Each structure stands twice: as C-alpha cells, then as structure tokens.
PQR file with spaces between the fields and no chain letter, atoms N, CA, C, O and H, PARSE charges and radii, in Angstrom:
ATOM       1  N    MET     1       9.844   42.910  -22.910 -0.4000 1.5000
ATOM       2  CA   MET     1       9.009   41.747  -22.724 -0.0000 2.0000
ATOM       3  C    MET     1       7.529   42.155  -22.734  0.5500 1.7000
ATOM       4  O    MET     1       6.689   41.433  -23.272 -0.5500 1.4000
ATOM       5  N    LEU     2       7.218   43.291  -22.149 -0.4000 1.5000
ATOM       6  CA   LEU     2       5.824   43.752  -22.158 -0.0000 2.0000
ATOM       7  C    LEU     2       5.309   43.888  -23.585  0.5500 1.7000
ATOM       8  O    LEU     2       4.172   43.522  -23.881 -0.5500 1.4000
ATOM       9  H    LEU     2       7.900   43.877  -21.711  0.4000 1.0000
ATOM      10  N    PHE     3       6.153   44.419  -24.466 -0.4000 1.5000
ATOM      11  CA   PHE     3       5.754   44.558  -25.871 -0.0000 2.0000
ATOM      12  C    PHE     3       5.390   43.197  -26.458  0.5500 1.7000
ATOM      13  O    PHE     3       4.360   43.068  -27.120 -0.5500 1.4000
ATOM      14  H    PHE     3       7.077   44.717  -24.225  0.4000 1.0000
ATOM      15  N    TRP     4       6.227   42.175  -26.223 -0.4000 1.5000
ATOM      16  CA   TRP     4       5.968   40.860  -26.793 -0.0000 2.0000
ATOM      17  C    TRP     4       4.758   40.194  -26.158  0.5500 1.7000
ATOM      18  O    TRP     4       4.056   39.429  -26.820 -0.5500 1.4000
ATOM      19  H    TRP     4       7.063   42.280  -25.685  0.4000 1.0000
ATOM      20  N    LEU     5       4.508   40.471  -24.893 -0.4000 1.5000
ATOM      21  CA   LEU     5       3.288   39.956  -24.262 -0.0000 2.0000
ATOM      22  C    LEU     5       2.051   40.585  -24.901  0.5500 1.7000
ATOM      23  O    LEU     5       1.051   39.904  -25.127 -0.5500 1.4000
ATOM      24  H    LEU     5       5.078   41.092  -24.356  0.4000 1.0000
ATOM      25  N    LEU     6       2.120   41.872  -25.190 -0.4000 1.5000
ATOM      26  CA   LEU     6       0.992   42.542  -25.844 -0.0000 2.0000
ATOM      27  C    LEU     6       0.794   42.026  -27.265  0.5500 1.7000
ATOM      28  O    LEU     6      -0.339   41.822  -27.701 -0.5500 1.4000
ATOM      29  H    LEU     6       2.933   42.425  -25.006  0.4000 1.0000
ATOM      30  N    VAL     7       1.892   41.816  -27.987 -0.4000 1.5000
ATOM      31  CA   VAL     7       1.796   41.259  -29.335 -0.0000 2.0000
ATOM      32  C    VAL     7       1.195   39.856  -29.271  0.5500 1.7000
ATOM      33  O    VAL     7       0.311   39.522  -30.060 -0.5500 1.4000
ATOM      34  H    VAL     7       2.812   41.982  -27.633  0.4000 1.0000
ATOM      35  N    GLY     8       1.670   39.039  -28.337 -0.4000 1.5000
ATOM      36  CA   GLY     8       1.140   37.686  -28.184 -0.0000 2.0000
ATOM      37  C    GLY     8      -0.342   37.687  -27.871  0.5500 1.7000
ATOM      38  O    GLY     8      -1.091   36.856  -28.386 -0.5500 1.4000
ATOM      39  H    GLY     8       2.388   39.310  -27.696  0.4000 1.0000
ATOM      40  N    HIS     9      -0.769   38.616  -27.029 -0.4000 1.5000
ATOM      41  CA   HIS     9      -2.187   38.713  -26.689 -0.0000 2.0000
ATOM      42  C    HIS     9      -3.010   39.095  -27.918  0.5500 1.7000
ATOM      43  O    HIS     9      -4.067   38.518  -28.172 -0.5500 1.4000
ATOM      44  H    HIS     9      -0.161   39.291  -26.611  0.4000 1.0000
ATOM      45  N    ALA    10      -2.521   40.063  -28.667 -0.4000 1.5000
ATOM      46  CA   ALA    10      -3.247   40.500  -29.869 -0.0000 2.0000
ATOM      47  C    ALA    10      -3.330   39.371  -30.898  0.5500 1.7000
ATOM      48  O    ALA    10      -4.378   39.161  -31.509 -0.5500 1.4000
ATOM      49  H    ALA    10      -1.662   40.532  -28.461  0.4000 1.0000
ATOM      50  N    VAL    11      -2.241   38.656  -31.086 -0.4000 1.5000
ATOM      51  CA   VAL    11      -2.237   37.550  -32.052 -0.0000 2.0000
ATOM      52  C    VAL    11      -3.159   36.423  -31.572  0.5500 1.7000
ATOM      53  O    VAL    11      -3.884   35.835  -32.374 -0.5500 1.4000
ATOM      54  H    VAL    11      -1.390   38.826  -30.590  0.4000 1.0000
ATOM      55  N    ALA    12      -3.134   36.123  -30.280 -0.4000 1.5000
ATOM      56  CA   ALA    12      -3.976   35.051  -29.739 -0.0000 2.0000
ATOM      57  C    ALA    12      -5.458   35.420  -29.797  0.5500 1.7000
ATOM      58  O    ALA    12      -6.306   34.542  -29.962 -0.5500 1.4000
ATOM      59  H    ALA    12      -2.545   36.601  -29.629  0.4000 1.0000
ATOM      60  N    ASP    13      -5.775   36.692  -29.666 -0.4000 1.5000
ATOM      61  CA   ASP    13      -7.181   37.102  -29.667 -0.0000 2.0000
ATOM      62  C    ASP    13      -7.763   37.305  -31.054  0.5500 1.7000
ATOM      63  O    ASP    13      -8.979   37.216  -31.220 -0.5500 1.4000
ATOM      64  H    ASP    13      -5.087   37.405  -29.532  0.4000 1.0000
ATOM      65  N    PHE    14      -6.947   37.572  -32.043 -0.4000 1.5000
ATOM      66  CA   PHE    14      -7.513   37.851  -33.359 -0.0000 2.0000
ATOM      67  C    PHE    14      -7.159   36.792  -34.389  0.5500 1.7000
ATOM      68  O    PHE    14      -8.044   36.004  -34.723 -0.5500 1.4000
ATOM      69  H    PHE    14      -5.959   37.645  -31.909  0.4000 1.0000
ATOM      70  N    PRO    15      -5.947   36.700  -34.925 -0.5600 1.5000
ATOM      71  CA   PRO    15      -5.709   35.715  -35.983  0.2800 2.0000
ATOM      72  C    PRO    15      -5.790   34.250  -35.523  0.5500 1.7000
ATOM      73  O    PRO    15      -6.213   33.391  -36.297 -0.5500 1.4000
ATOM      74  N    LEU    16      -5.393   33.954  -34.288 -0.4000 1.5000
ATOM      75  CA   LEU    16      -5.400   32.556  -33.837 -0.0000 2.0000
ATOM      76  C    LEU    16      -6.734   32.111  -33.255  0.5500 1.7000
ATOM      77  O    LEU    16      -6.930   30.925  -32.990 -0.5500 1.4000
ATOM      78  H    LEU    16      -5.049   34.651  -33.660  0.4000 1.0000
ATOM      79  N    GLN    17      -7.636   33.037  -33.056 -0.4000 1.5000
ATOM      80  CA   GLN    17      -8.962   32.678  -32.552 -0.0000 2.0000
ATOM      81  C    GLN    17      -9.906   32.575  -33.749  0.5500 1.7000
ATOM      82  O    GLN    17     -10.353   33.583  -34.297 -0.5500 1.4000
ATOM      83  H    GLN    17      -7.477   34.000  -33.271  0.4000 1.0000
ATOM      84  N    ALA    18     -10.192   31.353  -34.136 -0.4000 1.5000
ATOM      85  CA   ALA    18     -11.063   31.145  -35.296 -0.0000 2.0000
ATOM      86  C    ALA    18     -12.451   31.714  -35.031  0.5500 1.7000
ATOM      87  O    ALA    18     -12.851   31.890  -33.880 -0.5500 1.4000
ATOM      88  H    ALA    18      -9.829   30.535  -33.692  0.4000 1.0000
ATOM      89  N    GLY    19     -13.170   31.995  -36.093 -0.4000 1.5000
ATOM      90  CA   GLY    19     -14.521   32.539  -35.967 -0.0000 2.0000
ATOM      91  C    GLY    19     -15.427   31.721  -35.059  0.5500 1.7000
ATOM      92  O    GLY    19     -16.076   32.277  -34.173 -0.5500 1.4000
ATOM      93  H    GLY    19     -12.845   31.851  -37.028  0.4000 1.0000
ATOM      94  N    PRO    20     -15.481   30.389  -35.269 -0.5600 1.5000
ATOM      95  CA   PRO    20     -16.329   29.590  -34.374  0.2800 2.0000
ATOM      96  C    PRO    20     -15.878   29.663  -32.917  0.5500 1.7000
ATOM      97  O    PRO    20     -16.712   29.668  -32.012 -0.5500 1.4000
ATOM      98  N    MET    21     -14.570   29.719  -32.682 -0.4000 1.5000
ATOM      99  CA   MET    21     -14.080   29.773  -31.306 -0.0000 2.0000
ATOM     100  C    MET    21     -14.567   31.035  -30.611  0.5500 1.7000
ATOM     101  O    MET    21     -14.933   30.997  -29.436 -0.5500 1.4000
ATOM     102  H    MET    21     -13.892   29.715  -33.417  0.4000 1.0000
ATOM     103  N    ALA    22     -14.572   32.135  -31.319 -0.4000 1.5000
ATOM     104  CA   ALA    22     -15.012   33.398  -30.727 -0.0000 2.0000
ATOM     105  C    ALA    22     -16.467   33.330  -30.294  0.5500 1.7000
ATOM     106  O    ALA    22     -16.832   33.872  -29.251 -0.5500 1.4000
ATOM     107  H    ALA    22     -14.275   32.166  -32.273  0.4000 1.0000
ATOM     108  N    ALA    23     -17.296   32.673  -31.084 -0.4000 1.5000
ATOM     109  CA   ALA    23     -18.728   32.602  -30.774 -0.0000 2.0000
ATOM     110  C    ALA    23     -19.059   31.467  -29.814  0.5500 1.7000
ATOM     111  O    ALA    23     -19.890   31.632  -28.920 -0.5500 1.4000
ATOM     112  H    ALA    23     -17.000   32.233  -31.932  0.4000 1.0000
ATOM     113  N    GLU    24     -18.426   30.331  -29.989 -0.4000 1.5000
ATOM     114  CA   GLU    24     -18.817   29.136  -29.239 -0.0000 2.0000
ATOM     115  C    GLU    24     -18.229   29.058  -27.842  0.5500 1.7000
ATOM     116  O    GLU    24     -18.667   28.221  -27.053 -0.5500 1.4000
ATOM     117  H    GLU    24     -17.751   30.196  -30.715  0.4000 1.0000
ATOM     118  N    LYS    25     -17.251   29.895  -27.501 -0.4000 1.5000
ATOM     119  CA   LYS    25     -16.713   29.850  -26.136 -0.0000 2.0000
ATOM     120  C    LYS    25     -17.674   30.479  -25.129  0.5500 1.7000
ATOM     121  O    LYS    25     -17.453   30.404  -23.921 -0.5500 1.4000
ATOM     122  H    LYS    25     -16.895   30.574  -28.143  0.4000 1.0000
ATOM     123  N    CYS    26     -18.717   31.084  -25.623 -0.4000 1.5000
ATOM     124  CA   CYS    26     -19.763   31.639  -24.759 -0.0000 2.0000
ATOM     125  C    CYS    26     -20.764   30.529  -24.427  0.5500 1.7000
ATOM     126  O    CYS    26     -21.325   29.917  -25.336 -0.5500 1.4000
ATOM     127  H    CYS    26     -18.897   31.145  -26.605  0.4000 1.0000
ATOM     128  N    ARG    27     -20.989   30.268  -23.165 -0.4000 1.5000
ATOM     129  CA   ARG    27     -21.871   29.150  -22.806 -0.0000 2.0000
ATOM     130  C    ARG    27     -23.331   29.407  -23.139  0.5500 1.7000
ATOM     131  O    ARG    27     -24.141   28.481  -23.104 -0.5500 1.4000
ATOM     132  H    ARG    27     -20.533   30.765  -22.427  0.4000 1.0000
ATOM     133  N    ARG    28     -23.679   30.630  -23.457 -0.4000 1.5000
ATOM     134  CA   ARG    28     -25.069   30.943  -23.809 -0.0000 2.0000
ATOM     135  C    ARG    28     -25.341   30.849  -25.313  0.5500 1.7000
ATOM     136  O    ARG    28     -26.432   31.185  -25.774 -0.5500 1.4000
ATOM     137  H    ARG    28     -23.021   31.382  -23.485  0.4000 1.0000
ATOM     138  N    SER    29     -24.346   30.391  -26.071 -0.4000 1.5000
ATOM     139  CA   SER    29     -24.534   30.236  -27.512 -0.0000 2.0000
ATOM     140  C    SER    29     -25.581   29.155  -27.772  0.5500 1.7000
ATOM     141  O    SER    29     -25.628   28.138  -27.080 -0.5500 1.4000
ATOM     142  H    SER    29     -23.460   30.118  -25.696  0.4000 1.0000
ATOM     143  N    THR    30     -26.405   29.389  -28.766 -0.4000 1.5000
ATOM     144  CA   THR    30     -27.463   28.424  -29.086 -0.0000 2.0000
ATOM     145  C    THR    30     -27.286   27.850  -30.493  0.5500 1.7000
ATOM     146  O    THR    30     -28.257   27.378  -31.084 -0.5500 1.4000
ATOM     147  H    THR    30     -26.367   30.215  -29.328  0.4000 1.0000
ATOM     148  N    SER    31     -26.090   27.878  -31.033 -0.4000 1.5000
ATOM     149  CA   SER    31     -25.863   27.392  -32.393 -0.0000 2.0000
ATOM     150  C    SER    31     -25.870   25.860  -32.433  0.5500 1.7000
ATOM     151  O    SER    31     -25.803   25.187  -31.405 -0.5500 1.4000
ATOM     152  H    SER    31     -25.301   28.262  -30.554  0.4000 1.0000
ATOM     153  N    GLU    32     -25.953   25.347  -33.641 -0.4000 1.5000
ATOM     154  CA   GLU    32     -25.925   23.897  -33.835 -0.0000 2.0000
ATOM     155  C    GLU    32     -24.565   23.318  -33.430  0.5500 1.7000
ATOM     156  O    GLU    32     -24.493   22.211  -32.896 -0.5500 1.4000
ATOM     157  H    GLU    32     -26.007   25.893  -34.476  0.4000 1.0000
ATOM     158  N    LEU    33     -23.499   24.063  -33.684 -0.4000 1.5000
ATOM     159  CA   LEU    33     -22.160   23.596  -33.337 -0.0000 2.0000
ATOM     160  C    LEU    33     -22.021   23.416  -31.826  0.5500 1.7000
ATOM     161  O    LEU    33     -21.318   22.516  -31.367 -0.5500 1.4000
ATOM     162  H    LEU    33     -23.558   24.962  -34.119  0.4000 1.0000
ATOM     163  N    GLN    34     -22.687   24.266  -31.061 -0.4000 1.5000
ATOM     164  CA   GLN    34     -22.628   24.186  -29.600 -0.0000 2.0000
ATOM     165  C    GLN    34     -23.190   22.856  -29.093  0.5500 1.7000
ATOM     166  O    GLN    34     -22.790   22.373  -28.034 -0.5500 1.4000
ATOM     167  H    GLN    34     -23.258   24.997  -31.434  0.4000 1.0000
ATOM     168  N    LYS    35     -24.105   22.277  -29.841 -0.4000 1.5000
ATOM     169  CA   LYS    35     -24.705   21.006  -29.420 -0.0000 2.0000
ATOM     170  C    LYS    35     -23.729   19.842  -29.539  0.5500 1.7000
ATOM     171  O    LYS    35     -23.833   18.875  -28.785 -0.5500 1.4000
ATOM     172  H    LYS    35     -24.430   22.669  -30.702  0.4000 1.0000
ATOM     173  N    SER    36     -22.781   19.919  -30.475 -0.4000 1.5000
ATOM     174  CA   SER    36     -21.833   18.825  -30.652 -0.0000 2.0000
ATOM     175  C    SER    36     -20.488   19.074  -29.973  0.5500 1.7000
ATOM     176  O    SER    36     -19.798   18.124  -29.605 -0.5500 1.4000
ATOM     177  H    SER    36     -22.697   20.705  -31.088  0.4000 1.0000
ATOM     178  N    VAL    37     -20.110   20.341  -29.805 -0.4000 1.5000
ATOM     179  CA   VAL    37     -18.845   20.682  -29.142 -0.0000 2.0000
ATOM     180  C    VAL    37     -19.172   21.667  -28.019  0.5500 1.7000
ATOM     181  O    VAL    37     -19.509   22.818  -28.294 -0.5500 1.4000
ATOM     182  H    VAL    37     -20.671   21.113  -30.105  0.4000 1.0000
ATOM     183  N    PRO    38     -19.077   21.233  -26.753 -0.5600 1.5000
ATOM     184  CA   PRO    38     -19.457   22.094  -25.631  0.2800 2.0000
ATOM     185  C    PRO    38     -18.608   23.359  -25.536  0.5500 1.7000
ATOM     186  O    PRO    38     -17.466   23.383  -25.993 -0.5500 1.4000
ATOM     187  N    TRP    39     -19.165   24.393  -24.951 -0.4000 1.5000
ATOM     188  CA   TRP    39     -18.502   25.698  -24.834 -0.0000 2.0000
ATOM     189  C    TRP    39     -17.174   25.613  -24.108  0.5500 1.7000
ATOM     190  O    TRP    39     -16.238   26.336  -24.449 -0.5500 1.4000
ATOM     191  H    TRP    39     -20.093   24.374  -24.580  0.4000 1.0000
ATOM     192  N    TYR    40     -17.076   24.739  -23.109 -0.4000 1.5000
ATOM     193  CA   TYR    40     -15.844   24.706  -22.323 -0.0000 2.0000
ATOM     194  C    TYR    40     -14.674   24.138  -23.131  0.5500 1.7000
ATOM     195  O    TYR    40     -13.523   24.424  -22.801 -0.5500 1.4000
ATOM     196  H    TYR    40     -17.836   24.152  -22.833  0.4000 1.0000
ATOM     197  N    TYR    41     -14.921   23.361  -24.155 -0.4000 1.5000
ATOM     198  CA   TYR    41     -13.831   22.927  -25.040 -0.0000 2.0000
ATOM     199  C    TYR    41     -13.257   24.129  -25.791  0.5500 1.7000
ATOM     200  O    TYR    41     -12.040   24.279  -25.899 -0.5500 1.4000
ATOM     201  H    TYR    41     -15.856   23.129  -24.423  0.4000 1.0000
ATOM     202  N    TRP    42     -14.144   24.981  -26.309 -0.4000 1.5000
ATOM     203  CA   TRP    42     -13.705   26.171  -27.038 -0.0000 2.0000
ATOM     204  C    TRP    42     -12.945   27.117  -26.118  0.5500 1.7000
ATOM     205  O    TRP    42     -11.909   27.665  -26.494 -0.5500 1.4000
ATOM     206  H    TRP    42     -15.133   24.859  -26.222  0.4000 1.0000
ATOM     207  N    LEU    43     -13.467   27.302  -24.914 -0.4000 1.5000
ATOM     208  CA   LEU    43     -12.817   28.211  -23.966 -0.0000 2.0000
ATOM     209  C    LEU    43     -11.455   27.668  -23.534  0.5500 1.7000
ATOM     210  O    LEU    43     -10.504   28.436  -23.390 -0.5500 1.4000
ATOM     211  H    LEU    43     -14.309   26.857  -24.609  0.4000 1.0000
ATOM     212  N    THR    44     -11.352   26.364  -23.326 -0.4000 1.5000
ATOM     213  CA   THR    44     -10.069   25.753  -22.967 -0.0000 2.0000
ATOM     214  C    THR    44      -9.059   25.910  -24.099  0.5500 1.7000
ATOM     215  O    THR    44      -7.894   26.219  -23.848 -0.5500 1.4000
ATOM     216  H    THR    44     -12.125   25.740  -23.443  0.4000 1.0000
ATOM     217  N    ALA    45      -9.486   25.702  -25.325 -0.4000 1.5000
ATOM     218  CA   ALA    45      -8.584   25.873  -26.466 -0.0000 2.0000
ATOM     219  C    ALA    45      -8.075   27.307  -26.545  0.5500 1.7000
ATOM     220  O    ALA    45      -6.898   27.541  -26.816 -0.5500 1.4000
ATOM     221  H    ALA    45     -10.433   25.450  -25.529  0.4000 1.0000
ATOM     222  N    HIS    46      -8.959   28.254  -26.309 -0.4000 1.5000
ATOM     223  CA   HIS    46      -8.564   29.668  -26.327 -0.0000 2.0000
ATOM     224  C    HIS    46      -7.565   29.967  -25.208  0.5500 1.7000
ATOM     225  O    HIS    46      -6.599   30.700  -25.420 -0.5500 1.4000
ATOM     226  H    HIS    46      -9.916   28.064  -26.088  0.4000 1.0000
ATOM     227  N    ALA    47      -7.790   29.409  -24.029 -0.4000 1.5000
ATOM     228  CA   ALA    47      -6.884   29.614  -22.903 -0.0000 2.0000
ATOM     229  C    ALA    47      -5.505   29.009  -23.185  0.5500 1.7000
ATOM     230  O    ALA    47      -4.485   29.596  -22.825 -0.5500 1.4000
ATOM     231  H    ALA    47      -8.575   28.813  -23.856  0.4000 1.0000
ATOM     232  N    VAL    48      -5.474   27.846  -23.822 -0.4000 1.5000
ATOM     233  CA   VAL    48      -4.201   27.207  -24.162 -0.0000 2.0000
ATOM     234  C    VAL    48      -3.432   28.056  -25.182  0.5500 1.7000
ATOM     235  O    VAL    48      -2.208   28.163  -25.102 -0.5500 1.4000
ATOM     236  H    VAL    48      -6.303   27.369  -24.114  0.4000 1.0000
ATOM     237  N    ILE    49      -4.133   28.649  -26.122 -0.4000 1.5000
ATOM     238  CA   ILE    49      -3.484   29.544  -27.083 -0.0000 2.0000
ATOM     239  C    ILE    49      -2.839   30.716  -26.352  0.5500 1.7000
ATOM     240  O    ILE    49      -1.702   31.083  -26.649 -0.5500 1.4000
ATOM     241  H    ILE    49      -5.127   28.562  -26.187  0.4000 1.0000
ATOM     242  N    HIS    50      -3.549   31.299  -25.409 -0.4000 1.5000
ATOM     243  CA   HIS    50      -2.991   32.416  -24.638 -0.0000 2.0000
ATOM     244  C    HIS    50      -1.798   31.970  -23.790  0.5500 1.7000
ATOM     245  O    HIS    50      -0.800   32.685  -23.693 -0.5500 1.4000
ATOM     246  H    HIS    50      -4.473   31.001  -25.168  0.4000 1.0000
ATOM     247  N    GLY    51      -1.900   30.802  -23.186 -0.4000 1.5000
ATOM     248  CA   GLY    51      -0.773   30.281  -22.423 -0.0000 2.0000
ATOM     249  C    GLY    51       0.448   30.060  -23.301  0.5500 1.7000
ATOM     250  O    GLY    51       1.575   30.334  -22.888 -0.5500 1.4000
ATOM     251  H    GLY    51      -2.711   30.221  -23.265  0.4000 1.0000
ATOM     252  N    GLY    52       0.226   29.570  -24.504 -0.4000 1.5000
ATOM     253  CA   GLY    52       1.323   29.389  -25.456 -0.0000 2.0000
ATOM     254  C    GLY    52       1.964   30.704  -25.850  0.5500 1.7000
ATOM     255  O    GLY    52       3.181   30.779  -26.021 -0.5500 1.4000
ATOM     256  H    GLY    52      -0.689   29.348  -24.840  0.4000 1.0000
ATOM     257  N    ALA    53       1.151   31.745  -25.995 -0.4000 1.5000
ATOM     258  CA   ALA    53       1.691   33.065  -26.327 -0.0000 2.0000
ATOM     259  C    ALA    53       2.566   33.596  -25.196  0.5500 1.7000
ATOM     260  O    ALA    53       3.616   34.190  -25.446 -0.5500 1.4000
ATOM     261  H    ALA    53       0.163   31.684  -25.856  0.4000 1.0000
ATOM     262  N    VAL    54       2.138   33.385  -23.960 -0.4000 1.5000
ATOM     263  CA   VAL    54       2.940   33.828  -22.813 -0.0000 2.0000
ATOM     264  C    VAL    54       4.234   33.031  -22.740  0.5500 1.7000
ATOM     265  O    VAL    54       5.295   33.599  -22.477 -0.5500 1.4000
ATOM     266  H    VAL    54       1.286   32.903  -23.757  0.4000 1.0000
ATOM     267  N    PHE    55       4.161   31.726  -22.969 -0.4000 1.5000
ATOM     268  CA   PHE    55       5.366   30.908  -22.977 -0.0000 2.0000
ATOM     269  C    PHE    55       6.327   31.377  -24.065  0.5500 1.7000
ATOM     270  O    PHE    55       7.534   31.464  -23.836 -0.5500 1.4000
ATOM     271  H    PHE    55       3.300   31.265  -23.182  0.4000 1.0000
ATOM     272  N    TRP    56       5.795   31.678  -25.241 -0.4000 1.5000
ATOM     273  CA   TRP    56       6.614   32.161  -26.356 -0.0000 2.0000
ATOM     274  C    TRP    56       7.291   33.486  -26.005  0.5500 1.7000
ATOM     275  O    TRP    56       8.466   33.684  -26.312 -0.5500 1.4000
ATOM     276  H    TRP    56       4.814   31.607  -25.426  0.4000 1.0000
ATOM     277  N    ALA    57       6.554   34.387  -25.366 -0.4000 1.5000
ATOM     278  CA   ALA    57       7.093   35.720  -25.075 -0.0000 2.0000
ATOM     279  C    ALA    57       8.089   35.696  -23.922  0.5500 1.7000
ATOM     280  O    ALA    57       9.046   36.470  -23.917 -0.5500 1.4000
ATOM     281  H    ALA    57       5.600   34.226  -25.116  0.4000 1.0000
ATOM     282  N    THR    58       7.876   34.820  -22.948 -0.4000 1.5000
ATOM     283  CA   THR    58       8.716   34.843  -21.745 -0.0000 2.0000
ATOM     284  C    THR    58       9.713   33.691  -21.669  0.5500 1.7000
ATOM     285  O    THR    58      10.735   33.795  -20.991 -0.5500 1.4000
ATOM     286  H    THR    58       7.098   34.192  -22.952  0.4000 1.0000
ATOM     287  N    GLY    59       9.421   32.603  -22.356 -0.4000 1.5000
ATOM     288  CA   GLY    59      10.262   31.417  -22.258 -0.0000 2.0000
ATOM     289  C    GLY    59      10.054   30.659  -20.948  0.5500 1.7000
ATOM     290  O    GLY    59      10.810   29.740  -20.633 -0.5500 1.4000
ATOM     291  H    GLY    59       8.590   32.519  -22.907  0.4000 1.0000
ATOM     292  N    SER    60       9.031   31.046  -20.188 -0.4000 1.5000
ATOM     293  CA   SER    60       8.770   30.427  -18.893 -0.0000 2.0000
ATOM     294  C    SER    60       7.532   29.534  -18.979  0.5500 1.7000
ATOM     295  O    SER    60       6.421   30.002  -19.230 -0.5500 1.4000
ATOM     296  H    SER    60       8.417   31.792  -20.445  0.4000 1.0000
ATOM     297  N    LEU    61       7.753   28.243  -18.766 -0.4000 1.5000
ATOM     298  CA   LEU    61       6.633   27.302  -18.760 -0.0000 2.0000
ATOM     299  C    LEU    61       5.684   27.589  -17.605  0.5500 1.7000
ATOM     300  O    LEU    61       4.470   27.439  -17.745 -0.5500 1.4000
ATOM     301  H    LEU    61       8.655   27.862  -18.563  0.4000 1.0000
ATOM     302  N    VAL    62       6.226   27.995  -16.476 -0.4000 1.5000
ATOM     303  CA   VAL    62       5.390   28.296  -15.298 -0.0000 2.0000
ATOM     304  C    VAL    62       4.443   29.448  -15.609  0.5500 1.7000
ATOM     305  O    VAL    62       3.254   29.365  -15.300 -0.5500 1.4000
ATOM     306  H    VAL    62       7.212   28.117  -16.363  0.4000 1.0000
ATOM     307  N    LEU    63       4.941   30.508  -16.209 -0.4000 1.5000
ATOM     308  CA   LEU    63       4.070   31.640  -16.537 -0.0000 2.0000
ATOM     309  C    LEU    63       3.051   31.265  -17.620  0.5500 1.7000
ATOM     310  O    LEU    63       1.908   31.720  -17.581 -0.5500 1.4000
ATOM     311  H    LEU    63       5.906   30.575  -16.460  0.4000 1.0000
ATOM     312  N    GLY    64       3.467   30.434  -18.587 -0.4000 1.5000
ATOM     313  CA   GLY    64       2.538   29.968  -19.606 -0.0000 2.0000
ATOM     314  C    GLY    64       1.405   29.145  -19.015  0.5500 1.7000
ATOM     315  O    GLY    64       0.245   29.301  -19.396 -0.5500 1.4000
ATOM     316  H    GLY    64       4.395   30.064  -18.618  0.4000 1.0000
ATOM     317  N    LEU    65       1.754   28.264  -18.077 -0.4000 1.5000
ATOM     318  CA   LEU    65       0.710   27.462  -17.424 -0.0000 2.0000
ATOM     319  C    LEU    65      -0.184   28.336  -16.546  0.5500 1.7000
ATOM     320  O    LEU    65      -1.394   28.119  -16.479 -0.5500 1.4000
ATOM     321  H    LEU    65       2.697   28.137  -17.767  0.4000 1.0000
ATOM     322  N    ALA    66       0.410   29.319  -15.877 -0.4000 1.5000
ATOM     323  CA   ALA    66      -0.389   30.225  -15.042 -0.0000 2.0000
ATOM     324  C    ALA    66      -1.369   31.025  -15.902  0.5500 1.7000
ATOM     325  O    ALA    66      -2.504   31.261  -15.488 -0.5500 1.4000
ATOM     326  H    ALA    66       1.393   29.495  -15.932  0.4000 1.0000
ATOM     327  N    GLU    67      -0.946   31.438  -17.079 -0.4000 1.5000
ATOM     328  CA   GLU    67      -1.836   32.167  -17.983 -0.0000 2.0000
ATOM     329  C    GLU    67      -2.965   31.271  -18.462  0.5500 1.7000
ATOM     330  O    GLU    67      -4.111   31.707  -18.569 -0.5500 1.4000
ATOM     331  H    GLU    67      -0.024   31.247  -17.415  0.4000 1.0000
ATOM     332  N    THR    68      -2.641   30.031  -18.748 -0.4000 1.5000
ATOM     333  CA   THR    68      -3.669   29.095  -19.217 -0.0000 2.0000
ATOM     334  C    THR    68      -4.705   28.892  -18.126  0.5500 1.7000
ATOM     335  O    THR    68      -5.661   28.139  -18.315 -0.5500 1.4000
ATOM     336  H    THR    68      -1.710   29.677  -18.661  0.4000 1.0000
C-alpha cells in the first residue's frame, strides 16, 4: 500500500497538476489569472486530487477525506 500511496502522490503532483495550478495555488502570485480565479480555488483543487489518490490507493473514503 505504501508503494501505491507514493505512486498516487507522484501522479497527483506532476501529471495531474496542470501548469497553472502549480503557479496559481500560491497566494503571492501576481498573474492575470490570479485576479479571476483566487489562489484558494487552485489549492483546493490540488488537495482534492491528492485526496482522490489516497482513496484510490487505500479504498478508504475516510482516509481520502482526511488527506484532502
């Protein structure tokens, strides 16, 4: 299970994290996109992706929600 959690983390941090998400989840970003979509939306989306990866690896909704 540890292996699948590590794989899920790697997949959630690299291929599933779009370029804008990586930059815009920082609240100090000053890009034009940040003006229309607040940083906390990007950060929440990233957290949900990680929670989904934990749910996928463990099959536990409780652990997936805790990760989110």
